[in-house]
C-alpha positions as CSV (number, residue, x, y, z in Angstrom):
1,X,146.6,-205.3,-14.5
2,X,145.6,-204.9,-18.2
3,X,148.7,-202.9,-18.9
4,X,150.9,-205.7,-17.6
5,X,149.3,-208.1,-20.1
6,X,150.0,-205.7,-23.0
7,X,153.6,-205.4,-21.9
8,X,153.9,-209.2,-21.8
9,X,152.3,-209.4,-25.2
10,X,154.7,-206.9,-26.8
11,X,157.7,-208.4,-25.0
12,X,156.7,-211.8,-26.5
13,X,156.3,-210.4,-30.0
14,X,159.6,-208.6,-29.8
15,X,161.3,-211.7,-28.4
16,X,160.1,-213.7,-31.4
17,X,161.3,-211.0,-33.7
18,X,164.7,-211.0,-32.0
19,X,165.0,-214.7,-32.3
20,X,164.2,-214.6,-36.0
21,X,166.7,-211.8,-36.5
22,X,169.4,-213.8,-34.7
23,X,168.7,-216.9,-36.8
24,X,168.6,-214.9,-40.0
25,X,171.8,-212.9,-39.3
26,X,173.7,-215.9,-38.1
27,X,172.8,-217.9,-41.2
28,X,173.7,-215.0,-43.5
29,X,177.1,-214.4,-41.8
30,X,178.0,-218.1,-41.8
31,X,177.0,-218.4,-45.4
32,X,179.6,-215.6,-46.2
33,X,182.4,-216.7,-43.8
34,X,181.8,-220.4,-43.3
35,X,181.2,-222.3,-40.1
36,X,184.7,-223.1,-39.0
37,X,184.6,-220.3,-36.5
38,X,181.3,-219.0,-34.9
39,X,181.4,-215.7,-36.8
40,X,177.6,-215.5,-36.9
41,X,177.3,-215.8,-33.1
42,X,180.1,-213.3,-32.6
43,X,178.5,-210.7,-35.0
44,X,175.1,-211.2,-33.3
45,X,176.6,-210.7,-29.8
46,X,178.6,-207.6,-30.8
47,X,175.7,-206.1,-32.7
48,X,173.5,-206.9,-29.8
49,X,175.8,-204.9,-27.5
50,X,175.8,-201.9,-29.9
51,X,172.0,-202.0,-30.1
52,X,171.7,-202.4,-26.3
53,X,173.8,-199.3,-25.8
54,X,171.8,-197.3,-28.4
55,X,168.5,-198.2,-26.7
56,X,169.7,-197.6,-23.2
57,X,171.3,-194.3,-24.1
58,X,168.2,-193.2,-26.0
59,X,166.0,-193.9,-23.1
60,X,168.4,-192.2,-20.6
61,X,168.1,-189.0,-22.8
62,X,164.3,-189.1,-22.9
63,X,164.2,-190.1,-26.6
64,X,162.4,-193.4,-25.7
65,X,159.9,-194.4,-23.1
66,X,160.7,-196.8,-20.3
67,X,158.0,-199.2,-21.7
68,X,159.7,-199.2,-25.2
69,X,163.1,-199.8,-23.5
70,X,161.5,-202.8,-21.7
71,X,160.0,-204.2,-25.0
72,X,163.3,-203.7,-26.9
73,X,165.8,-204.8,-24.3
74,X,163.9,-207.6,-22.6
75,X,161.9,-208.7,-25.6
76,X,163.9,-208.1,-28.8
77,X,167.4,-208.2,-27.3
78,X,166.3,-211.1,-25.1
79,X,165.5,-213.1,-28.2
80,X,168.4,-211.7,-30.2
81,X,171.2,-212.2,-27.6
82,X,171.6,-212.3,-23.9
83,X,175.3,-211.5,-24.3
84,X,174.4,-207.8,-24.6
85,X,172.9,-207.9,-21.1
86,X,176.0,-209.6,-19.8
87,X,178.3,-207.0,-21.4
88,X,176.1,-204.2,-20.2
89,X,176.3,-205.3,-16.6
90,X,180.0,-205.7,-16.9
91,X,180.3,-202.2,-18.3
92,X,178.3,-200.8,-15.4
93,X,180.6,-202.5,-12.9
94,X,183.6,-201.3,-14.8
95,X,182.3,-197.7,-14.7
96,X,181.6,-197.9,-11.0
97,X,185.0,-199.5,-10.4
98,X,183.5,-202.6,-8.9
99,X,186.5,-204.7,-9.8
100,X,185.6,-207.7,-7.6
101,X,182.1,-208.0,-8.9
102,X,183.3,-207.5,-12.5
103,X,185.9,-210.2,-12.2
104,X,183.5,-212.6,-10.4
105,X,180.8,-212.0,-13.0
106,X,183.1,-212.6,-16.0
107,X,184.8,-215.6,-14.5
108,X,181.7,-217.3,-13.2
109,X,179.5,-216.7,-16.2
110,X,182.2,-217.9,-18.6
111,X,183.7,-220.8,-16.7
112,X,180.5,-222.1,-15.1
113,X,178.6,-221.4,-18.4
114,X,181.0,-223.7,-20.3
115,X,180.9,-226.3,-17.5
116,X,177.1,-226.2,-17.6
117,X,177.1,-226.9,-21.3
118,X,179.4,-229.8,-20.7
119,X,177.2,-231.1,-17.9
120,X,174.1,-230.7,-20.1
121,X,175.7,-232.7,-22.9
122,X,176.7,-235.4,-20.5
123,X,173.1,-235.6,-19.1
124,X,171.7,-235.8,-22.6
125,X,174.1,-238.6,-23.4
126,X,172.9,-240.5,-20.3
127,X,169.2,-240.0,-21.3
128,X,169.8,-240.7,-25.0
129,X,172.5,-243.3,-25.5
130,X,174.1,-243.5,-29.0
131,X,171.6,-244.8,-31.5
132,X,168.5,-244.1,-29.4
133,X,166.2,-241.7,-31.2
134,X,163.4,-240.2,-29.0
135,X,159.9,-240.7,-30.4
136,X,158.7,-237.8,-32.6
């Protein structure tokens, strides 16, 4: 059981580092290119996919332990971006020619994801009408 706690500890630390890395890189990219288009998010997501592939491939070839993969992918990449996990699962379905699952995953996560953001905004608008500032 103690090993489980250590895994949780390192996943938490790595997740915090991933979140800080996402924030820093996004700010840097948007300073360079502006905020008209979400270049920062795009760069973070694409870099996250590249890093996910490097970690997964390294572990698959025995160059990294399963524990380190867990810490990096669930922890760091979980804080850095979840788009990399989304892309990885789609790549796996693509390689296994699971066309129906691939199409379903892409459509549902994108369409329902956008709809969920809209619903969340509407719920927040209902809870906090214009001009109402919640207590600090």
